[in-house]
C-alpha positions as CSV (number, residue, x, y, z in Angstrom):
1,X,45.2,11.8,20.9
2,X,44.1,8.9,18.8
3,X,43.9,6.8,22.0
4,X,41.6,9.1,23.6
5,X,39.4,9.3,20.8
6,X,39.2,5.5,20.8
7,X,38.3,5.6,24.4
8,X,35.5,8.1,23.8
9,X,34.2,6.1,21.1
10,X,34.1,3.0,23.1
11,X,32.3,4.7,26.0
12,X,29.9,6.2,23.5
13,X,29.3,2.7,22.1
14,X,28.7,1.3,25.3
15,X,26.2,3.9,26.4
16,X,24.5,3.7,23.0
17,X,23.9,-0.1,23.5
18,X,22.3,0.7,26.9
19,X,20.1,3.5,25.8
20,X,19.2,1.8,22.5
21,X,17.9,-1.4,24.5
22,X,16.1,1.0,27.0
23,X,14.3,2.9,24.3
24,X,13.5,-0.4,22.6
25,X,11.7,-1.6,25.6
26,X,9.8,1.6,26.0
27,X,8.7,1.6,22.2
28,X,7.3,-1.8,22.5
29,X,5.0,-0.7,25.5
30,X,7.4,-2.3,28.5
31,X,8.8,-0.6,31.2
32,X,12.3,0.7,30.7
33,X,14.9,-2.0,31.4
34,X,17.8,0.2,32.7
35,X,16.0,3.4,33.7
36,X,12.5,2.4,34.7
37,X,9.8,4.8,35.6
38,X,6.2,4.3,36.9
39,X,3.7,3.3,34.1
40,X,0.1,3.0,34.1
41,X,-0.9,-0.7,34.0
42,X,-3.8,-1.5,31.5
43,X,-6.9,-2.7,33.1
44,X,-7.2,-6.3,33.5
45,X,-10.1,-8.2,31.7
46,X,-13.1,-8.7,33.9
47,X,-12.9,-11.4,36.4
48,X,-16.3,-13.0,35.5
49,X,-16.9,-16.3,34.1
50,X,-17.8,-15.2,30.6
51,X,-17.5,-11.4,30.1
52,X,-20.0,-10.0,27.7
53,X,-18.8,-8.8,24.4
54,X,-18.1,-5.0,24.0
55,X,-21.6,-3.3,24.1
56,X,-21.7,-0.9,21.1
57,X,-24.9,-1.3,19.5
58,X,-26.5,1.9,18.7
59,X,-29.4,3.4,20.2
60,X,-32.8,3.4,18.3
61,X,-32.3,7.2,17.8
62,X,-28.9,6.9,16.5
63,X,-28.3,8.5,13.1
64,X,-27.7,6.4,10.0
65,X,-24.0,7.1,9.8
66,X,-23.3,6.4,13.7
67,X,-20.5,4.1,14.6
68,X,-21.6,1.3,17.0
69,X,-20.7,2.6,20.3
70,X,-22.2,3.0,23.7
71,X,-23.5,0.6,26.3
72,X,-26.9,-0.2,25.6
73,X,-28.7,-2.9,23.4
74,X,-31.4,-0.6,22.4
75,X,-33.7,-1.4,19.5
76,X,-31.1,-3.8,18.1
77,X,-32.2,-6.6,20.4
78,X,-34.0,-9.5,18.7
79,X,-37.8,-9.0,19.0
80,X,-38.2,-12.5,19.7
81,X,-36.4,-14.6,22.4
82,X,-34.1,-17.1,20.6
83,X,-32.0,-19.6,22.7
84,X,-28.4,-18.3,22.9
85,X,-25.9,-21.1,22.3
86,X,-22.2,-21.6,21.3
87,X,-21.3,-23.6,18.2
88,X,-18.1,-25.1,17.3
89,X,-17.0,-25.7,13.6
90,X,-13.6,-27.1,12.8
91,X,-11.4,-28.0,9.8
92,X,-8.0,-29.9,10.1
93,X,-6.0,-26.7,11.3
94,X,-8.6,-24.5,13.0
95,X,-11.5,-24.9,15.5
96,X,-13.7,-21.9,16.0
97,X,-16.4,-21.2,18.8
98,X,-19.2,-19.0,17.5
99,X,-21.6,-17.4,19.9
100,X,-25.2,-17.0,18.4
101,X,-25.4,-13.6,19.9
102,X,-24.5,-11.7,16.9
103,X,-22.6,-14.7,15.2
104,X,-19.4,-13.4,17.2
105,X,-16.5,-15.5,16.8
106,X,-15.3,-15.9,20.7
107,X,-12.6,-18.7,20.4
108,X,-10.1,-19.8,17.7
109,X,-7.9,-22.8,18.5
110,X,-5.0,-23.5,16.3
111,X,-4.8,-27.4,16.2
112,X,-1.2,-27.7,14.6
113,X,0.2,-25.5,17.5
114,X,0.3,-26.1,21.2
115,X,0.5,-23.8,24.2
116,X,3.6,-25.5,25.4
117,X,6.3,-27.9,24.1
118,X,5.0,-31.5,24.2
119,X,1.5,-30.3,25.2
120,X,-1.4,-31.8,23.1
121,X,-3.9,-28.8,24.2
122,X,-4.2,-26.5,21.0
123,X,-3.1,-22.9,21.2
124,X,-6.0,-20.7,21.8
125,X,-5.5,-17.4,19.9
126,X,-8.9,-15.5,20.4
127,X,-10.8,-16.1,23.4
128,X,-13.5,-14.9,25.6
129,X,-12.5,-15.8,29.2
130,X,-12.0,-14.5,32.7
131,X,-8.3,-13.9,31.6
132,X,-8.7,-12.8,28.1
133,X,-11.1,-10.7,25.9
134,X,-10.1,-11.2,22.1
135,X,-13.2,-11.2,19.7
136,X,-14.2,-10.8,16.1
137,X,-17.6,-9.2,15.6
138,X,-19.8,-8.0,12.9
139,X,-23.1,-6.4,12.3
140,X,-25.2,-3.7,10.8
141,X,-25.7,0.0,11.4
142,X,-27.6,2.9,9.6
143,X,-30.8,1.9,11.3
144,X,-32.2,-0.6,13.9
145,X,-30.7,-3.5,12.4
146,X,-29.1,-6.6,13.6
147,X,-25.7,-6.0,15.5
148,X,-23.3,-8.3,17.2
149,X,-25.8,-8.2,20.1
150,X,-28.6,-9.7,18.3
151,X,-29.3,-13.4,19.2
152,X,-29.3,-15.4,15.9
153,X,-30.8,-18.8,14.8
154,X,-28.1,-21.4,14.2
155,X,-29.3,-23.5,11.0
156,X,-28.4,-27.2,11.6
157,X,-25.6,-28.7,9.6
158,X,-22.2,-30.4,9.8
159,X,-19.9,-28.9,12.1
160,X,-16.5,-30.8,11.3
161,X,-14.6,-31.4,8.2
162,X,-15.3,-35.0,7.0
163,X,-13.0,-37.3,5.3
164,X,-12.8,-36.3,1.6
165,X,-14.5,-33.0,2.2
166,X,-13.1,-29.7,1.1
167,X,-15.0,-27.3,3.3
168,X,-17.5,-27.0,6.1
169,X,-20.0,-24.4,6.8
170,X,-21.8,-22.7,9.8
171,X,-24.9,-20.7,8.9
172,X,-26.6,-18.1,11.2
173,X,-29.9,-16.2,10.6
174,X,-31.1,-13.1,12.5
175,X,-34.7,-12.4,13.1
176,X,-36.3,-9.5,11.0
177,X,-34.8,-6.3,12.8
178,X,-36.1,-3.0,11.4
179,X,-37.3,-4.6,8.2
180,X,-33.9,-6.2,7.5
181,X,-32.5,-9.8,8.1
182,X,-28.9,-10.6,8.2
183,X,-27.5,-14.0,7.3
184,X,-24.0,-14.9,8.4
185,X,-22.2,-17.8,6.8
186,X,-18.7,-19.1,8.0
187,X,-16.9,-21.5,5.6
188,X,-13.8,-23.2,6.6
189,X,-11.6,-24.9,4.0
190,X,-9.1,-27.7,4.4
191,X,-5.7,-26.5,5.5
192,X,-6.8,-22.7,5.6
193,X,-6.6,-20.4,8.3
194,X,-8.6,-17.9,6.6
195,X,-12.2,-18.3,7.0
196,X,-14.8,-17.1,4.4
197,X,-17.4,-15.0,6.1
198,X,-20.4,-14.0,3.8
199,X,-22.9,-11.5,5.0
200,X,-26.1,-11.5,3.2
201,X,-28.4,-8.5,4.0
202,X,-32.2,-9.1,2.9
203,X,-34.7,-6.3,2.9
204,X,-37.7,-7.9,4.3
205,X,-39.6,-4.6,4.8
206,X,-41.9,-2.4,2.6
207,X,-39.2,0.6,2.3
208,X,-35.7,1.0,1.0
209,X,-33.0,0.5,3.5
210,X,-29.3,1.8,3.4
211,X,-27.5,-0.4,6.0
212,X,-23.8,-0.4,6.6
213,X,-21.6,-3.5,7.6
214,X,-19.3,-3.1,10.3
215,X,-16.4,-5.6,10.9
216,X,-14.4,-5.2,14.2
217,X,-11.7,-7.0,16.2
218,X,-11.7,-6.5,20.0
219,X,-9.2,-7.3,22.5
220,X,-7.8,-6.4,25.8
221,X,-4.5,-4.6,26.4
222,X,-2.7,-7.4,28.1
223,X,0.4,-8.9,26.8
224,X,0.0,-12.5,25.5
225,X,1.0,-15.4,27.7
226,X,4.8,-16.2,27.2
227,X,6.1,-12.6,26.8
228,X,9.4,-11.8,28.3
229,X,10.9,-8.4,29.5
230,X,14.2,-9.4,27.7
231,X,13.0,-8.8,24.2
232,X,9.7,-7.3,23.1
233,X,7.5,-7.6,20.0
234,X,4.6,-5.5,19.2
235,X,1.0,-6.4,20.3
236,X,-2.0,-4.4,19.3
237,X,-4.0,-3.2,16.2
238,X,-2.5,-2.7,12.7
239,X,-4.1,-1.2,9.6
240,X,-2.9,-1.4,6.0
241,X,-4.1,0.8,3.1
242,X,-2.6,1.7,0.0
243,X,-2.4,5.4,1.0
244,X,-0.2,4.9,4.2
245,X,0.6,1.4,3.8
246,X,1.3,-0.8,7.0
247,X,0.7,1.1,10.3
248,X,1.1,-0.4,13.9
249,X,-0.8,1.3,16.6
250,X,0.3,1.3,20.2
251,X,-2.3,0.8,22.9
252,X,-1.2,3.8,24.7
253,X,-1.7,6.0,21.4
254,X,-5.3,4.9,21.4
255,X,-5.8,5.9,24.8
256,X,-4.3,9.3,24.1
257,X,-6.1,9.6,20.9
258,X,-3.2,10.1,18.7
259,X,-4.0,7.7,16.0
260,X,-3.4,9.0,12.6
261,X,-4.9,6.5,9.9
262,X,-6.7,7.2,6.7
263,X,-10.5,7.9,7.7
264,X,-11.6,6.1,4.5
265,X,-10.0,3.8,2.0
266,X,-10.9,0.9,-0.8
267,X,-7.9,-1.2,0.0
268,X,-6.1,-3.0,2.8
269,X,-7.2,-4.8,6.0
270,X,-7.4,-4.3,9.7
271,X,-5.7,-6.7,12.2
272,X,-4.8,-7.5,15.7
273,X,-1.1,-8.5,15.7
274,X,0.8,-10.4,18.6
275,X,4.1,-12.3,18.5
276,X,3.9,-15.2,15.8
277,X,0.1,-14.7,15.4
278,X,-2.5,-12.5,13.8
279,X,-6.2,-12.1,13.2
280,X,-7.3,-9.9,10.2
281,X,-10.6,-8.8,8.4
282,X,-10.0,-8.7,4.8
283,X,-12.9,-7.0,2.7
284,X,-13.1,-7.2,-1.2
285,X,-10.6,-4.9,-2.7
286,X,-12.2,-1.7,-4.1
287,X,-15.0,-1.8,-1.6
288,X,-15.2,1.5,0.2
289,X,-14.8,1.4,3.9
290,X,-14.2,3.8,6.9
291,X,-11.6,2.8,9.4
292,X,-11.6,3.5,13.1
293,X,-9.5,2.6,16.0
294,X,-10.6,3.3,19.6
295,X,-10.9,2.2,23.3
296,X,-14.2,0.2,24.1
297,X,-15.8,-0.3,27.2
298,X,-17.4,-3.7,28.2
299,X,-19.5,-2.4,31.1
300,X,-19.2,-0.8,34.4
301,X,-17.4,-3.7,35.8
302,X,-14.3,-3.2,33.8
303,X,-13.9,0.3,32.1
304,X,-11.5,0.8,29.3
305,X,-10.8,-2.9,29.3
306,X,-10.6,-3.3,25.5
307,X,-9.4,-1.8,22.3
308,X,-11.2,-2.0,18.9
309,X,-10.1,-1.9,15.1
310,X,-13.3,-1.3,13.0
311,X,-14.0,-1.2,9.2
312,X,-17.4,0.1,8.3
313,X,-18.6,-0.6,4.6
314,X,-21.6,1.1,3.0
315,X,-23.8,-1.6,1.3
316,X,-25.9,1.1,-0.7
317,X,-29.6,1.2,-1.0
318,X,-31.5,-2.1,-0.8
319,X,-35.2,-2.2,-2.3
320,X,-37.8,-4.2,-0.7
321,X,-37.6,-7.9,-1.4
322,X,-33.9,-7.5,-2.5
323,X,-30.7,-8.6,-1.0
324,X,-27.1,-7.7,-1.1
325,X,-24.1,-9.8,-0.1
326,X,-20.7,-9.1,1.1
327,X,-17.9,-11.8,1.0
328,X,-15.3,-11.0,3.8
329,X,-12.4,-13.2,5.0
330,X,-11.1,-13.5,8.4
331,X,-7.8,-14.8,9.1
332,X,-6.8,-16.2,12.5
333,X,-3.8,-18.0,12.6
334,X,0.2,-18.1,12.6
335,X,2.2,-15.5,10.7
336,X,3.4,-17.7,7.9
337,X,4.9,-15.4,5.6
338,X,4.0,-17.2,2.2
339,X,0.5,-17.9,3.3
340,X,0.0,-14.0,4.2
341,X,1.5,-13.0,1.0
342,X,-1.0,-15.1,-1.0
343,X,-4.1,-13.8,0.8
344,X,-3.8,-10.0,0.3
345,X,-1.2,-7.4,-0.5
346,X,0.8,-6.3,2.4
347,X,-0.7,-8.7,4.9
348,X,2.9,-10.6,5.2
349,X,4.0,-7.3,7.0
350,X,2.2,-8.0,10.3
351,X,5.3,-10.4,10.5
352,X,7.3,-7.4,11.8
353,X,10.8,-7.1,10.7
354,X,11.1,-3.3,11.7
355,X,12.8,-0.8,9.6
356,X,15.3,-3.4,8.0
357,X,12.5,-5.3,6.1
358,X,14.2,-4.7,2.8
359,X,17.1,-6.9,4.1
360,X,15.0,-9.4,6.3
361,X,12.7,-10.6,3.8
362,X,15.4,-12.1,1.3
363,X,17.2,-13.3,4.4
364,X,14.0,-15.3,5.4
365,X,13.7,-16.4,1.9
366,X,17.2,-17.9,2.1
367,X,16.6,-19.4,5.2
368,X,13.4,-21.0,4.3
369,X,15.2,-22.5,1.2
370,X,18.1,-24.0,3.6
371,X,15.3,-25.6,5.8
372,X,13.5,-27.2,2.7
373,X,16.9,-28.9,2.1
374,X,18.2,-29.7,5.8
375,X,14.8,-30.0,7.5
376,X,15.9,-28.8,10.8
377,X,15.6,-24.9,11.8
378,X,18.7,-25.0,14.1
379,X,20.9,-26.4,11.3
380,X,19.4,-24.0,8.9
381,X,20.5,-21.2,11.1
382,X,24.0,-22.6,11.0
383,X,23.8,-22.9,7.3
384,X,22.5,-19.4,6.7
385,X,25.3,-17.9,8.8
386,X,28.0,-19.9,7.1
387,X,26.5,-18.6,3.7
388,X,26.7,-14.9,5.0
389,X,30.2,-15.5,6.1
390,X,31.2,-16.8,2.7
391,X,29.4,-13.8,1.2
392,X,31.4,-11.2,3.4
393,X,34.6,-13.3,3.2
394,X,36.6,-10.8,1.6
395,X,35.2,-7.9,3.4
396,X,36.3,-9.7,6.7
397,X,39.5,-10.7,5.4
398,X,40.4,-6.9,5.0
399,X,39.3,-6.3,8.8
400,X,41.4,-9.2,10.0
401,X,44.5,-8.5,7.8
402,X,44.3,-4.9,9.4
403,X,44.1,-6.2,12.9
404,X,46.9,-8.5,12.1
405,X,49.2,-5.8,11.0
406,X,48.2,-3.9,14.0
407,X,49.2,-6.9,16.1
408,X,52.7,-7.1,14.5
409,X,53.5,-3.5,15.0
410,X,51.9,-3.6,18.6
411,X,55.5,-4.1,20.3
412,X,57.0,-1.1,18.6
413,X,53.9,0.9,19.6
414,X,54.3,-0.2,23.2
415,X,57.9,0.5,23.3
416,X,57.3,4.0,22.0
417,X,54.5,4.9,24.3
418,X,56.6,3.9,27.3
419,X,59.8,6.0,25.8
420,X,57.5,9.0,25.3
421,X,55.0,8.6,28.1
422,X,55.9,12.2,29.3
423,X,55.6,13.8,26.0
424,X,52.1,13.1,24.5
425,X,52.4,15.4,21.8
426,X,55.3,13.9,20.4
427,X,53.9,10.2,21.0
428,X,50.9,11.1,18.9
429,X,53.3,12.2,16.1
430,X,55.5,9.3,16.4
431,X,52.4,6.9,16.4
432,X,51.0,8.6,13.3
433,X,54.5,8.1,11.6
434,X,54.6,4.4,12.3
435,X,51.1,3.8,11.0
436,X,52.3,5.7,7.8
437,X,55.4,3.7,7.4
438,X,53.8,0.3,8.0
439,X,50.6,1.4,5.9
440,X,48.4,0.4,8.8
441,X,44.9,2.1,9.0
442,X,43.7,1.8,12.8
443,X,40.1,2.0,11.6
444,X,40.8,-0.7,8.9
445,X,39.5,-3.4,11.2
446,X,36.2,-1.5,12.3
447,X,34.7,-0.2,8.9
448,X,34.3,-3.7,7.2
449,X,32.5,-4.9,10.3
450,X,30.3,-1.9,10.6
451,X,28.9,-2.5,7.1
452,X,27.7,-5.9,8.0
453,X,25.8,-4.9,11.2
454,X,22.6,-4.2,9.5
455,X,22.6,-7.5,7.9
456,X,23.0,-9.3,11.2
457,X,20.2,-7.0,12.9
458,X,18.0,-8.0,10.0
459,X,18.9,-11.6,10.7
460,X,18.2,-11.0,14.3
461,X,14.6,-9.9,13.5
462,X,13.9,-12.8,11.1
463,X,14.8,-15.3,13.9
464,X,12.9,-13.5,16.4
465,X,9.7,-13.1,14.1
466,X,9.5,-16.5,12.3
467,X,6.8,-18.6,13.9
468,X,8.5,-21.7,12.3
469,X,11.1,-21.3,15.1
470,X,8.4,-21.6,17.8
471,X,8.7,-25.1,19.5
472,X,11.3,-25.9,16.8
473,X,14.0,-28.5,18.2
474,X,17.6,-28.4,17.2
475,X,19.7,-31.0,19.1
476,X,20.0,-32.8,22.3
477,X,18.8,-30.3,25.0
478,X,17.6,-27.6,22.7
479,X,13.8,-28.6,22.2
480,X,12.5,-25.0,21.2
481,X,14.6,-22.5,19.4
482,X,12.2,-19.6,20.2
483,X,12.8,-19.8,24.0
484,X,15.9,-19.4,26.2
485,X,18.4,-22.4,26.4
486,X,17.1,-24.2,29.5
487,X,20.7,-24.8,30.7
488,X,22.3,-21.9,29.4
489,X,24.8,-24.0,27.5
490,X,24.6,-21.9,24.3
491,X,24.9,-18.5,26.0
492,X,28.0,-19.8,28.0
493,X,29.7,-20.9,24.8
494,X,28.7,-17.7,23.1
495,X,30.2,-15.6,26.0
496,X,33.5,-17.8,25.7
497,X,33.7,-17.4,22.0
498,X,33.3,-13.6,22.3
499,X,36.0,-13.4,24.9
500,X,38.3,-15.7,22.9
501,X,37.5,-13.3,20.0
502,X,38.5,-10.5,22.1
503,X,41.7,-12.0,23.1
504,X,42.7,-12.6,19.5
505,X,42.4,-9.1,18.6
506,X,45.5,-6.7,19.1
507,X,45.5,-5.2,22.7
508,X,44.8,-1.5,22.6
509,X,48.0,0.4,23.7
510,X,45.8,2.5,25.9
511,X,45.1,0.6,29.3
512,X,41.4,2.2,29.8
513,X,40.6,1.2,26.0
514,X,42.2,-2.1,26.7
515,X,39.7,-2.7,29.8
516,X,36.7,-1.7,27.8
517,X,37.6,-4.1,24.9
518,X,36.8,-6.7,27.7
519,X,33.9,-5.1,29.7
520,X,31.8,-4.4,26.4
521,X,31.8,-8.1,25.2
522,X,30.9,-9.3,28.7
523,X,27.9,-6.7,29.0
524,X,26.8,-7.8,25.5
525,X,26.9,-11.5,26.3
526,X,24.9,-11.1,29.5
527,X,21.9,-10.0,27.7
528,X,22.0,-13.3,25.6
529,X,21.2,-15.6,28.4
530,X,17.7,-14.9,28.4
531,X,17.4,-14.5,24.6
532,X,15.8,-17.2,22.4
533,X,18.1,-20.2,21.8
534,X,17.9,-19.6,17.9
535,X,19.3,-16.1,18.3
536,X,22.1,-17.5,20.6
537,X,22.9,-20.1,18.1
538,X,23.2,-17.7,15.3
539,X,25.5,-15.6,17.2
540,X,27.6,-18.4,18.5
541,X,28.1,-19.8,15.0
542,X,29.1,-16.4,13.6
543,X,31.8,-16.0,16.4
544,X,33.1,-19.4,15.7
545,X,33.4,-18.8,11.9
546,X,34.9,-15.6,12.7
547,X,37.6,-16.9,15.0
548,X,38.4,-19.3,12.3
549,X,38.8,-16.9,9.6
550,X,40.9,-14.6,11.9
551,X,43.1,-17.4,12.8
552,X,43.8,-18.4,9.1
553,X,44.6,-14.9,8.0
554,X,46.9,-14.3,10.9
555,X,48.7,-17.3,10.2
556,X,48.9,-16.6,6.4
557,X,50.3,-13.1,7.2
558,X,53.0,-14.5,9.3
559,X,51.7,-13.2,12.7
560,X,51.2,-16.1,15.0
561,X,47.9,-16.0,16.9
562,X,48.3,-15.2,20.4
563,X,45.9,-14.4,23.3
564,X,45.9,-10.9,24.7
565,X,44.4,-11.4,28.2
566,X,43.2,-8.5,30.1
567,X,45.0,-6.5,32.6
568,X,42.8,-4.9,35.2
569,X,45.3,-3.7,37.8
């Protein structure tokens, strides 16, 4: 009976891995790996040289509280024809391209990151091209005011950070629209990925106005370049508020209008998240704002191309001749945890550790501390696994001691099974008697390992989510810990170590269970051939240390290590 239960548990375990992996793929917006079904593809970005930004300027007849939406420029267009131009502004880590139409950020280049290993071309995060639409836009509603469709005047000035300068600015001024002038100023500080964006609203008319400032991030629904079907990370809008904390919003939920976020708040941020990188609008804490997430059109040529997350902040009444200013910040850069923590509460949550954040954060902290000493992320992974094995040494010792006892009595069990093979009930009774006499718990080797599984899953997410792993070399042929091993050396070594570990374990008396003991590690190892090298390195290190500890404990207990090879006949 005990053998049957074990066999059933192994079968359940195997199917659980398959189903969990399949559901994980679906949860992350990908086609199911093992049980695929037809899925609706997201519409591609418009195939024109320079697609127009999302047209959502209110019509002249729109109410004061109307959200920017629709496809017409209406009365928000500039009354006088100003030349439309694209201006570049840069500090030492960031280069931005701003369109004078609305002062829209249409391109952000991360100068410290490259598209590919060894490439000198800066990584492009936000972009307005034939293959990608990803923009940061702002404007005014509540009347016929300047929006992101209003062409603005670029004020001459320095565009790049000079030696000894701490900051560089770009200033844009709108013409008077509806008795209101909007002045937008981008300020880039040295070494910073967060850009100060000041909006100054001047009432140039003769009557009070009550405008609202909107800030929005717009992008298409395509996955970032370099994505792989073998492991998935979240891409899409995210919202953080004190009321509901961090909320990821799937593109498919936006289309289905199943978004449940606070309609109004005085805290938090809006963001567009992808693997390793993020863009986020940050308003002053305590400032009231409405939050909206929806699908937006860029015109008849590409319906439903883009998705938008939006914050709308009322500015209150502005008397004639008076002005009000809002100092917002736009972060567009890598998910560096310590940098994000310093910018705004909860912003570090865009670095997604999943449901094991409570374990993952201290693991990352420890990994970062090890890296500060060793200076290499590959060796830091090895060092972290070594520390974890030391921390769990006594727990693992109990598991391996239980396995050693099982191995010691295995010949006795095998003889008994052969002798009583025609008397299953008596066989089970005799087996339980032997376990009691020898004080062996058949599950003693499993429970300590099960306790450690959440820790190693959390470490998996740390290694998968940490941007510092991107293009980080280890040794020799491993030039990028965030991509698969180009020669599959690490996955092969991991597979061999897994099989060696299986061979050192006591062979189950039941033939079917013995076969499963070999099939499951092989199935598990195959997935790792396409996983990032850093993840495989962590698992390989764990296997090697586990084998060493198991060998040591077996020797101490007088149970000589021996290899139990599979019998599939």
